[in-house]
N, C-alpha and C positions, 0 to 999 in steps of 0.2 A: 568508409569509416564505420566502425561498429555502432557508434551512437546513432547515426542516421539510419542505418539498416534496422536497428532495433526499434527506433522511433517509428519508422514506416510500418513495421510489423504490428506494433501496437495501434497505430492510427487506422489500420485496416479493420480493427475490431470495432471502431467507432465511426460508422458512416455518418456523414453530416447531411441531413435533409436540406434541400434548397431553401426552405423557409428560415433555417437557422443561420445561413450564410450572411444575411444582412445583419442579424444580431451580432455575429462575430465581428463584422466590420465596425459596427457601432462601438462595441466594447474596446476594440483596438484603438479607434479614433479617440474615444474618451480617455483611455489610458495614456495615449500620447499627449493629449492636452494637459492632463494632470501631471505627468512626468516633466513636461516642458516647463510648467509652472514651478515645479520643485527643483528643476535643473539637475535631475538625477535619473539614472537608468533603473528600471524595475528589476528586482531580484528574481522574480518569477513572472512569466508571461502567462496570464490566464488563458485557457483554451476550453472550448466547449466539448471537445472530443475525448476528454479524460486523460490526455497526455500533456504534461508540463515539462518543458526543457528548463533545467535549472543551472545556475552557476555553481560548479563544483567547489570553487574556493569558498563560497558562502555557505552552501548547504551540505557538502560532503557527498553529493550524488549528482548524476547528470540528468536522469529522467525520473519523474514522479508520475506514476500511473494510478489513477483512481477508478476503481471498478465496482460494480455491484457484486454481491456475494455469488450470484449466478454466473458471473463472468470470470471469477477468480481462477478456475482451472485452465481456462483458455489463455489468460494472461500469463500464468505460471508456465504453461507449455511454450509460450513465446520465448521466455528467457531460457528455458531448458534447451530449445532448439538453437538458440544463439550461444550455447555453451557457457552459461552463467552457473555459479554455484550459490547455494543458500548460505547467507551469513547469519541471519537471525530472524526471529519472529517475536513480536511483542504486541502489546495492546496499549490503547490510550482510552481512558474513561472520560467521555464527554458527558458528564452527569447532567448538566443543565439542558443539553439537547436530547437526553434519554438514549444515547447511543454509545457503543463501544467501537473503536476503530482498531482493526488488526493491521499491523504494519509488517511487511515482508521486505527484507533487505537482500539484494543479490549483487554479486560482483563476478569478475572474471579473473582468471589466474594471471593475466597480463594486466594487473591492477589499475594502471593509469588510463585504460581505454574507456571504461564505462561502468558506472554503478547505477543500479535501478532500485527504486522503492515502489512497491505495489501496495496500495491501501484499499481497504474495503471497510464500510461501516455497517453495523447491524444494530438491531433493537437491543437496548441494554437489558430489557426484561427477558429476552430470549436470544442470547448471543450464540448463534450457530452459524458456522461456515464449513464448507467441505474440507476434508483433510487433503494436504498435498503430498502425503507420504507415498502415494502411488507414483508420483513424478520424482520427488526427492526423498529417498529413504532417510536421509540425514535430518529431515524435518521432524522426525518422530519425537525426539526429546525436546526440540524447540516448542512443539505444540503441547507437549505435556507440561512444560514449565509455564507456558502462557495460560494453559487451563488452570494450573495451580493458582497463579497470582491474579488472574482476571475473571475466571469462571467461564471462559469461552469454550464452547463445545465444538470439537472438530469432528464433524459427521463422517463416519467411516474410518476413523482412526483405529488401528489394529490393537492398541493397548493403552487407552486413555486413563491411566491410573496416576495417582500422585507421584511426582518425581522428587520434589524438595520438601513438601509439607508432610506432616503426619498423615497416615492412611485414613484416620477418622476426622480429618479437618473438614469442617463444614463452612469455611470462610475463605475469602479471597482478598489477601492483604493489600493489593494494589488498587482496589476499587476505592474511589474517593469517599464513600460513605462507610468504609470499614472502621470499626472501633476496636481497639485491642482489648 
């Protein structure tokens, strides 16, 4: 099944040291106790390896992959090799944490098989991630739009100029501290 194959490819990016295995077991046991008390099943199962399998009916995607900016291109190559296409790129301004999250949505042409979200967080004062246009040429305008609205710089982008805002715009309207 494509979900398992893709999940395994991502998990290979995140080797788990022996010392973390006991922490992972403790987290699982604690989550089980909490969920038993609530008599409910968790929507997401936390994992220490950066890959979270999700309930599609609840979240709209199957795999949630959280990577560092340095791991982004490796993660995007995984979905490319598994024949996913890019749906969208957007940002989330975590102003209290001083971070901006860049969210990449991927799907397959046989839509029901698997949807993947790749997330990375960067410092809000210097939001820079590598461009993925070398892997997905169609990401070009997604990155330009995300740059317009959040001020995220896509390092290596071939033409990072305003797409929707005026050329002289010195603001990013989707940042939480933006004032019109």
